SEKE-12690 format. One record per residue (C-alpha): x, y, z; residue in one letter; residue number from 1. Coordinates in steps of 0.25 Angstrom, whole numbers. Layout:
BEGIN
+-------+-------+-------+---+-----+
!     x !     y !     z ! r !   k !
+-------+-------+-------+---+-----+
!     X !     Y !     Z ! a ! NUM !
...
+-------+-------+-------+---+-----+
END
This chain:
BEGIN
+-------+-------+-------+---+-----+
!     x !     y !     z ! r !   k !
+-------+-------+-------+---+-----+
!   317 !   435 !   304 ! m !   1 !
!   312 !   438 !   318 ! r !   2 !
!   299 !   435 !   324 ! i !   3 !
!   295 !   442 !   337 ! v !   4 !
!   282 !   437 !   345 ! i !   5 !
!   278 !   446 !   356 ! t !   6 !
!   266 !   446 !   366 ! s !   7 !
!   261 !   456 !   375 ! n !   8 !
!   261 !   448 !   387 ! i !   9 !
!   257 !   459 !   397 ! p !  10 !
!   245 !   463 !   388 ! r !  11 !
!   241 !   449 !   387 ! m !  12 !
!   242 !   446 !   402 ! k !  13 !
!   233 !   458 !   404 ! m !  14 !
!   223 !   453 !   394 ! w !  15 !
!   222 !   440 !   400 ! l !  16 !
!   222 !   446 !   414 ! l !  17 !
!   210 !   454 !   410 ! g !  18 !
!   202 !   442 !   405 ! r !  19 !
!   196 !   436 !   418 ! p !  20 !
!   191 !   450 !   422 ! a !  21 !
!   185 !   452 !   408 ! k !  22 !
!   179 !   438 !   408 ! l !  23 !
!   173 !   439 !   422 ! h !  24 !
!   166 !   453 !   418 ! r !  25 !
!   161 !   447 !   405 ! a !  26 !
!   155 !   435 !   412 ! m !  27 !
!   149 !   444 !   422 ! a !  28 !
!   143 !   452 !   412 ! r !  29 !
!   138 !   440 !   405 ! s !  30 !
!   132 !   434 !   417 ! v !  31 !
!   125 !   447 !   420 ! t !  32 !
!   119 !   449 !   406 ! r !  33 !
!   115 !   434 !   406 ! a !  34 !
!   107 !   436 !   419 ! g !  35 !
!   101 !   449 !   413 ! m !  36 !
!    96 !   441 !   400 ! l !  37 !
!    90 !   430 !   409 ! v !  38 !
!    83 !   440 !   418 ! e !  39 !
!    77 !   448 !   405 ! r !  40 !
!    72 !   435 !   399 ! y !  41 !
!    67 !   429 !   412 ! s !  42 !
!    59 !   442 !   414 ! k !  43 !
!    53 !   441 !   400 ! m !  44 !
!    49 !   427 !   402 ! e !  45 !
!    44 !   430 !   416 ! s !  46 !
!    28 !   429 !   418 ! p !  47 !
!    23 !   442 !   422 ! v !  48 !
!    11 !   445 !   431 ! d !  49 !
!    15 !   457 !   439 ! t !  50 !
!    30 !   457 !   434 ! g !  51 !
!    35 !   456 !   447 ! r !  52 !
!    42 !   442 !   445 ! m !  53 !
!    48 !   448 !   431 ! r !  54 !
!    53 !   460 !   439 ! a !  55 !
!    60 !   452 !   449 ! s !  56 !
!    69 !   444 !   440 ! i !  57 !
!    83 !   450 !   441 ! n !  58 !
!    98 !   445 !   439 ! t !  59 !
!   109 !   446 !   448 ! s !  60 !
!   123 !   443 !   445 ! v !  61 !
!   134 !   439 !   454 ! r !  62 !
!   147 !   431 !   452 ! d !  63 !
!   144 !   429 !   437 ! l !  64 !
!   131 !   423 !   441 ! t !  65 !
!   118 !   429 !   437 ! a !  66 !
!   105 !   426 !   445 ! t !  67 !
!    92 !   429 !   438 ! i !  68 !
!    80 !   427 !   446 ! m !  69 !
!    66 !   433 !   450 ! p !  70 !
!    64 !   438 !   464 ! h !  71 !
!    49 !   435 !   467 ! v !  72 !
!    46 !   423 !   475 ! n !  73 !
!    36 !   417 !   465 ! y !  74 !
!    45 !   417 !   453 ! a !  75 !
!    50 !   403 !   456 ! i !  76 !
!    35 !   398 !   455 ! f !  77 !
!    32 !   406 !   442 ! v !  78 !
!    45 !   400 !   436 ! h !  79 !
!    44 !   386 !   440 ! d !  80 !
!    29 !   385 !   442 ! g !  81 !
!    21 !   378 !   452 ! t !  82 !
!    11 !   367 !   452 ! r !  83 !
!     0 !   378 !   449 ! y !  84 !
!     8 !   386 !   439 ! m !  85 !
!    17 !   382 !   427 ! k !  86 !
!    32 !   386 !   427 ! a !  87 !
!    35 !   398 !   420 ! r !  88 !
!    51 !   397 !   420 ! p !  89 !
!    54 !   412 !   416 ! f !  90 !
!    68 !   412 !   421 ! m !  91 !
!    72 !   399 !   413 ! d !  92 !
!    66 !   405 !   401 ! e !  93 !
!    73 !   419 !   403 ! g !  94 !
!    86 !   410 !   404 ! y !  95 !
!    83 !   402 !   391 ! n !  96 !
!    80 !   415 !   384 ! m !  97 !
!    93 !   421 !   388 ! a !  98 !
!   102 !   409 !   386 ! e !  99 !
!   106 !   412 !   372 ! s ! 100 !
!   110 !   426 !   375 ! e ! 101 !
!   118 !   422 !   387 ! i ! 102 !
!   128 !   414 !   380 ! g ! 103 !
!   130 !   425 !   370 ! a ! 104 !
!   132 !   436 !   382 ! v ! 105 !
!   143 !   427 !   388 ! f ! 106 !
!   150 !   424 !   375 ! e ! 107 !
!   149 !   440 !   371 ! r ! 108 !
!   155 !   444 !   386 ! n ! 109 !
!   166 !   434 !   386 ! i ! 110 !
!   171 !   436 !   372 ! r ! 111 !
!   172 !   451 !   375 ! g ! 112 !
!   180 !   448 !   388 ! a ! 113 !
!   189 !   439 !   380 ! l ! 114 !
!   193 !   450 !   370 ! r ! 115 !
+-------+-------+-------+---+-----+
END
């Protein structure tokens, strides 16, 4: 009786070499998607008078970091409140609403990259 075990080393090496790039792309997609989720929910939670603050909320992604922020000067006062106005933390609420979906986004994209 003869047993022969072979492996396809070149193919395995190629598969392993491709993983870092695939993982990086999966992480980039995940970070972008997570940022967009937080942006969407923050806009939903944003108090509206004229709609200017809501429209100013946007997401920028760079080096696997998403930055979600409003671009009007009064947003900090609305979010954190003042001594005359209670806080309305729409950005925090947006993140809290998106938090459970963010984990699923990362898990789905990373699993896909490892296949």
